[in-house]
C-alpha positions, 0 to 999 in steps of 0.5 A: 482595574485588570485587564483580561487578556484572550488566551493565545492559541497554542503553537504548533509542537512540529510540522507534517510535511506532504512531498513527493518522493525523488523520482517518483512519478507524476500525481493526478490532481486527486492523488495529490489532495487525498495524500494532502488529506491524509497529511492534514488529518496527522497534523490535526493529530498531533497538533502540528502545522501542516506544510506541502512540499518539501521546500527548504526544510531539512533535518528532524531537529524542528520536530519534522514529520514527513508524508511521501508519496513512496516508499523512501529509499534509506539514504533519502530518508537519512537526508531528511533526518529519519531514523525510525518510524515514527517520523513518516508515515510510510516506509524506509527500504534500503534499496530501489528494488525492495520497494517494489513487486519484485521482492515477492518471487523467488529467482528461478534458480541458484544461477539466475541473475540478481542485484547484489543486494538480493535476498534469497532468503526473502522468496523462501520465507515467502512462497507459501505466501505468495502465489506460484511465481517467479521474478527475473533480471534477464531475458535468458531467465525470464524464458526460462522462469516462463517455461516453468511457470507455464506448465501450471496454466496462464501467467501474468507479465507484471513490471514492478515498476508500473503503477495503477495496475498498469502494463500487466500482460496475459501470457499464453505461451513463450513466445508471448514472453519472448514478444513482450521483453522486446519492451524492457530493455532498459536499466529498471530490467536490470536493477528491478526485474519482471515479475511472471506470476499465475493468473487468477480468474475471478479475483477478490482482492483483500487489503491487510495492515497495520497503521501506527502514528505515535502511541495509536496502533491500528491493523485492519482488513478489507476488500478493494472495489472496482469502477469504471473510468472516464476511458471506460476502464475498470481500475481501483475504486476504493477500500472498504476497511474494518480497522481495530485497535491494536497489532497484528494480534487484535485482527487475530481475535476476530471471527472471521472467515477462513479465506480472510484469516488466511489472507491475514495469515499471508500478510503477517508472514510476509510483514515478519519476512522483512527482515532479511532485509536490513535497515527496514522500517515502516509505520504503515504497512498494507499488503494486497492479497489476491484470491481467485481460481487459476487457469488449471481451477484450483483455488490460490491465495496469495500476496501480490504486492506490499506498500510502505507508503500512503495509499488508496485506503489511507483516508480510511485508515485515518478517519478510524484513527481520528475516531479512536484518538477522540474515544479511547474506549472505541475498538473497530470501526468500518469505514471506506475509501470510495473514488467515482468517476463521472459527474457524482451528484449524490454523496453520504451525508457524513461523507469527508471529500477529499476532491470533488471536480475536474482532474486535468489528466483524468476528468470529472472524479469525486474521492471521498471517505464515509465511517458507517460504524464504530463499535467499544467491542469487536466480535471475538473469535469463538472459544474452541 
């Protein structure tokens, strides 16, 4: 009698590793779960196993793909065997200050202090794609920048290393800046500086980006939502994205309102300018664009900061990529990444829940992703 053997499960081709980048601030529990959800989805797409933490693994010879929680420095990436965007979800930059919003603005003048690796060409290249502002690396330059910028109206002081929108201050006078500077006498000020930027009211924050995993590349635009946390503060509440198959050009083919088209053009200009920083590469490129009215009544639009790492909208990006992988004819997906605080009693029927429960630091919170639309033909730009 012939013995029939069951089909043996195929061995994983490699391992997707989710880990905390060196020097990164501790994550909330719900953030760790959201990152793990993205990494597990990537593992499924690639036919890889999933692992939380670097463990003893190093080098990329064993088919490792990395999902760090922050952009990596080139030196750290090299130690892990990361050679290009095909090896990680996120990005690699040559120097620490280049991971932050510090690079977004020019110096106050050619005599201003700056890190020796600073690119003066980058700020000049992106000037039309960002809000009026300056990056400073000394108290003296900060006061000079404040005097110049405050002529336009209210300004916002932003520490580049602060995350989640924390520690930002609206300044009305040079005296306000002088007082706040007392908080920033540290090596971080010397290395990553401070940002002074025109303040906007009635702000709409848009996300524009491009993500690639293996043979699939998508580009997206969307709007960030705010919500109220358990302490009563207004915080980021998720993103509603339109994701299209293809690169930047696929976004330009869409029929979009003028303000959205401008945001996409500004994101592309900022992205292209990263050629000023040697050794930069990324598989995930996200740009937050602020659009609103300054204190003089002028409507403005500009890139607030860039993100070459996993972000709040990444679960939505991956949900779209998963659908496109399953059906090669799908060209457009609408997906939302949602974060709500408090006890959530009702979720959409098709919600993919990443975290629901008590976060030790932030209290009750729910994180989920929902896909609301998929189409085989995105709307095209009207003919001229």
